[in-house]
N, C-alpha and C positions, 0 to 999 in steps of 0.2 A: 521647535515645531509649535509648542503651545504658545510661545511668545509671538510668533508670526500670526497664529490664529487670533490672538488677543488684539493684535493691531488691525487685522481684517475686520473683526466684529465691532470694534469701538465706534465706527461710523454708522453702523446699522441702526435703523429705527427699531425701537423696542417692539414694534408690532410685526416683525418679519416672521415670527413663528406662525405655523398654520393654525395653532390653537389659541393664540394669545388673547383673543377677545374675551375669554372667560376670566382672565386674571387681572388683579388690581395693581400688581407690581411686576417688574421684570424678574426673570430668573437670575439668581446670583451668578457671578462669573465662575466661581468655584464649582457650583452645581452644573453649570453648562459644560465645563471641562470634564466633570465626573460622569455625566450622563450621555455625553455625545459619543457617537460611534463613527463619525465621518472619517476619522483618521484611518480606520481600518476597513470600513465597508465600502470605500471607494471602488474596490476591485469588482463590486457588483454593478458598476455603472452601466456597462453595455448591456447587461442582462436586464437591468431595470428599464432601460430604453426599449429593448426588445419586447418586454412584457407590456409596456405602456402603448406601444404601437398596436399590438394585437388588441389590447383593451379598447383603444380608441376606434379601431376598425369595427369592433363589435358594437360599440355604442352608436356609431353611425348607421350600421346595418339595422339596428333596432330602433332607429329614429329617436334616440335619446339625445344625441347631438347631431348637428347638421353636417352635411357633406363638406360644406365650406370650412367648418371647424376642423373636420378630419384632415382636410388638405393642409391647413396651416399648422396643425399639430404635427403631422408627419414631417413637414418641412422644418419646423422648429426643432423637433427632436433630432433630425439628421444634423442640423447645425450644432446642437449641443454635443452630439456624439463626436463631431469633427473637432470641436474645442477640447474635449476630453482627450482625444487621441493625440492632438497636437501639443498637449500639456499647457494650454493657455486658460483652461477652466479654473475659476477661482472658487475653491471650496471654503465654505463659511461655517464656522463653528456654531454660530447662532442658529443655524438651520439643522443642527443635530446630526443628520444622517444623509446618506447618498440620495434618498428618495426626495426629501424636501429640497435639497440643493438643486437637483435636476428640475423639479417642478418650478422652483423660483426662477431659475435661469430661463426655462421655457416661457414662463409668463412674462418675464422681462422682454423676451424677444417678440412674442406674438400677442400679448395682451389677454383679453378676456377668454379667448379660446383655450388658453393654457390653464385657466382656472376651472374649466369644465372637464378637464381630463380626469380628475379624481372622482367624478360622479360614479357612484355604484361600487366603489372599492375603498379599502382602508389600508393604512400602512401595514396592518397585521397580515392581511392576505397577500399584500404586495411583496413584503419581504419574504414570506414563505415561498412565494413563486420564484422570486429572484434567486434565492439560495438553491432551489431545486434546478433551475436552469443552469446555474454555475456548476453545481455538483455533477450534473450530467456530463459536462465537458471534462471535468476532473476525472470522473470514472473512466471515460473513454481514453483519456491520456494515460491514466495509470495502467489500464489493460494493455495499451500499446507499449508502454514502458516495460511491463512484465514480459511481453512477447519478445522484445529485444533482448532482455536478459536471458530468457529461455534459449534464444538463438545462440547467444554466447556460450551458454552451458552446453548445448548440444554440440557445437563446433569443437569445444575443448574435449568433451566426452568422446567424440568420434576419433579424435587424434590419439586417445588413450584408452580405446576399447579393450586392449589387451595388456595395458600397463598394470602390473601386479603391485598391490599395496596391502598392508594389514587392515582388516576390518576390526573394529573395536566394539566391545561392550564393557561398560564400567571404565572406559579408557584403558582397558587391558587388551592386548592382542588376542583376538578371538579366532577368526578364520581369514584366509586370504580372499580378497576381492579384487576387482579391477578398479582403477581410478575412474574410468568411464562409468562404471556401475554406481560408484559412490556419488558422482556428480548428478546422475539421473535421479537420485533421491530428492535433490533440491528442485529439479525440473517438476517432479510430481507435486511437491509442496506448492510451487508457484502455479501449477495447473489448477489446484484447488482455490488458490487466491483469486485467479481469474474468474472462476465460477461464482465465488462469493461476491465479488464486485459487480459482476453482471447481474446477479440475482438481486443485489441491493438496488442497483439502478432501475431494474424492472419494477421493484416494489415502490420506489419513491417517485416514479414518473407519472404522477397523478396531479392534476391541476388544483391548487388551493384557491386561486383567484375566483372571486364571486362569493366567497364566504363573508366578505367585508370585515367588519370588526369582530363579529362572533356569531351573528344571527342570520346572515344573509342580507339581501337588499330588497327593497320594495320596487326597484326598477325592473323592467322586463328584459333582463339580460339573457344572453345566450352563451352559457358556459361551454357547451360543446363546441361552439365555433372557436372560442378562444383556445380551447385545448387542442383543436386541430391545427390552428395557426401556429401554435408554439410547439407542436410535436409531442404533446403529452398523450399517453395511452388511454387515459380516462380522467375521471374527476374524483376529488376528495368529496365524499358523499355526506359528510356531516360537518356543518359549518364550524362548530365548536372545535372539533378535532382538527379541522383543516388549518386553523390559525395557531393552535397550541402544540401540534405534533412536532416533535424533534427526533422521532425514532430514526429518521433517515440519517441525521447527523451522527447519532450514536452508532447506528449500524455500519455506516461508512468508516467511522473511526475504529470500531471493533475489527472490521475486516483489515483495516490498515495496520492496527496493532499486531494482528496475527501475521500479516505480511512481513512487518518489521521483525517480528520474533523469528520467523524463518531465516531472514537475512542476518539476524544477529547470531543464530546458530552457525550459519555458514561462515560468518566473520570469525567466530571463535575458532573454527577449524583452520581457516586461512592463517590466523595469527599463530596457532600452534604449529602448523605445517611449515611456516616461514622461519620459525625459531631454529637456532643451531642444534637444539636437542632433537629435532625432527629433520629439518633441512630437506623437506619433500618438495617444496616449491620456492620460487623467488617471485616476489611482487615487483612489478616495474617501478623504477625510481620515481616516476611522476606521481605515484600514489603514496609515497612515503616521505618522511622527513628525517633529519638527523637530530643529534643532541647538541645542546649549547655547551656542554662540558666534555662529553665523551665522543671523540672524533670518529670512532669506529662504528657508531650506532646507525642502524637503518630501521626506523620505527614504522610499523604498519598502521599509519594514522587513519587511513580511510576505513578499513574494517573495524578499528577500535571506535571510531566515531559512529559508525553504524550501530555498534553495540550500545553506545551511549544514547544515541537518538531514539533507540527503541524504547528506553525508559521515558523519554519525552512524550512519545506518542501514546504509550500506555497511560501516562499521567493525564493526557487529554481525554482519553476514554473515561477514566474515573471522574474527571472534572465534569464531563457532560452528563454522566449518570447521576452524579450528585446534584448538578444543576436542576435536573428535572424531577428528582424524587419527591419533592414536597410541594410541587406547584398545583394549585387548584385550576380548574378550567375557568377562563380560556387563556388568552394571551396575558402574560405578565412581563414587566420590564426585565426580569431575570433573564429572559430569552435573548436579550442583547449579548449576553455572555457566551452564547453558543458559537459566535463567529470566530473569535480569535483562536480557540482550540481547533476548530474545524479548518480554518484557513492554514494554520501552521501544520496540521496533520497532512493536508494536501501538499503543501510546499515541501515538507520533509520527505514524503514517500516518492514524489516525482523526481526530485534531485537525486535521491538515493538510488532509485532504479537506473537513472541515466548513468551515474558514475560507476555503479556496480557492473553494468554491462560492459563498459569500457575497461574497467579494471581486470575482468576475467580474460579479456583479449590480450592483456599484457602479462599474463602469468607464464613463467617458465617452470617446467616440471623436471625434477631430478629423479629419473626412473630408477637409477641404480640404488639410490638411498631408500626409495620406496620398497624395492624388491628385497634389499638386505633386511629392512625392518620387518618384512613379512616372515622372515626366518625366526624372528624372536618370538618367544611365548608359545612355541609348539602349535603353530596355527593349523597344522594338518592333523591334529589329534582326532578331530571329529571324523575326518576322512578314514582314519584307521579303524575307528569304531564302526563306521558304515561298511567298510570292507569286511569286517568280521560278521556283521549281521547278514550280509549278502552270502556269506559262506555257511549260514545257518545258525549262528549263535544268537541268543536273545539279546536285545539291545542293552539291558541293564548289566548283563554279564560282560558284554563287549566294552561297556563303559568302564567297568572295574579293571579289565585287562589293560585297557589303554592308559588308565590312571597310573597303574603300576609301571607300565613302560615309560611314561613321561617322568615318573619319579626316578627311574633308573637313568634316563637321559640327563636329567638335572644333575644327578650325582656325577655323571661322566662329563658334564659341561658340553654336551653336543646336542644336535637336533635329532628328532626321531628318524629322519632320513639318513642320518649318519650312523645309526646303530646297525650292526651286522644282522644277517638273517638269524644267526645262532642266538644273538642277544634277544631278538624279538620272539623267537620260538620258545624261549624259557618261560614266556608268559602265556603262550598259546601255540600248540602244535598246528592249529588251523592256518597259521600264517605261512605262506610260501613265497617263492621268489617274485611272484607278480605283485607283491605288496609295494615294491619300490616305485612302481608307476603311479600308485595312489598317493604316495607321500611327497610327490613333487608339487611345487606351487602351481605349475601349469596344469597338471592333472587335476588338482583340487578345483580350480576355478572352472575348468572345462567340464567337469562332471555336473555342475549346476546348470544344466542345459535345458531350462524350461522357462516359460514366461515369468518374468520377475527375477530370474536367476542371474548370477554374475558371470556366466560363461560369455566370452567375447562375442560369440555368434548371437547370443540373445541380446547383448548390449547393442550391437549394431542394428538388430531388428527393432529394438525399442527406440533407438534414435531415428530410424526411418519412419516409424509410426508417428513419433512426436513431430518430426518435421512436416509430415503431411497434415497433421492436426493443426499446426499454427501457420501454415502457408496461406 
């Protein structure tokens, strides 16, 4: 790639840079390659053109450029956009970035009118605008991706609203829950992720254009007009902050890191559940790979990679925070380093959401293994304590009675439900025949019949509410 760029730039006149008149010698080739961003900021091209069209329309409306100039600028930018979309646009390293490449191509097409486009703006406010335009689309796509994933979760949860599995604390069997209820915990996490991204989008949807380099401009511009044309909710009201702020990049990456953390936790559970030690689920073959040496292996590569890519996004967040922590106002070249972490974060979460939604649709659940596992670890012990409390015993006393009963069951290598009434009554005469309905797995989950509880009835109601919320 660099070699191709060197070939492209070798024939360029040394004065192609927008700022070259100030300098007595051309920039060294190594410095060009080191400082250029065009290899990665090309993805902003269509947003750069969108912003330029709105800027030109405002300049014409304010009589800063003529209507004739506006007409040829709009036509020229449309042609440049077509060239980019067709893949015939020649990106030049000497021109550093997406902005100067487009401006040079426009000027080559339409002449002096193209040179007037940059009136009243700087690359500083231009790039800040372009990134926000791009990030709006990314936020919308990410939210749509989360909703698709939530739909997959809800569909799977609905199928297993009454499928009993062990709930864990400390990765030890704690109490019976339903698989549908367990899945809904991840729906709730994703619901918060949606609100964070939407809130982030709302906060950064303010127009920086018009701040120029750092101090504003002496031209009679109409920033409100540009904001309206580009769909911004308002203006960045301090020119220094407008060009140097990267809070929006940090905030988006922070929201993305938390999203990936949620999916990493989910992935860890899928990996455990798919292992022979659990054998709760099977992940469809298309999301797994085998071993080059062990023919029996089926490795859960997708959830493992999600776990790994979470570290990647977390790293981008730290990178952006570190990038900004020592910068004085206003714009500094350091800010060029915001794009690659931000772009990669966006790429990572969007593809992860897409593949995750599909992967959940390919999961097969082993109900019998889940149910059998729920018998391990005396999962209904708390139900026995609650039973005694309802009979009038203080909870702490009930807790001690049940602890002794569990100890007895451990010695006999049986479940609490397998103890006889006589066995149980040696720990408390309060226990009667009706205790056995409490000690069943079905009775345990059904008794949690309140909003947020694991009772199948409540799981189905929660799914209904959730589907209405995302429809």
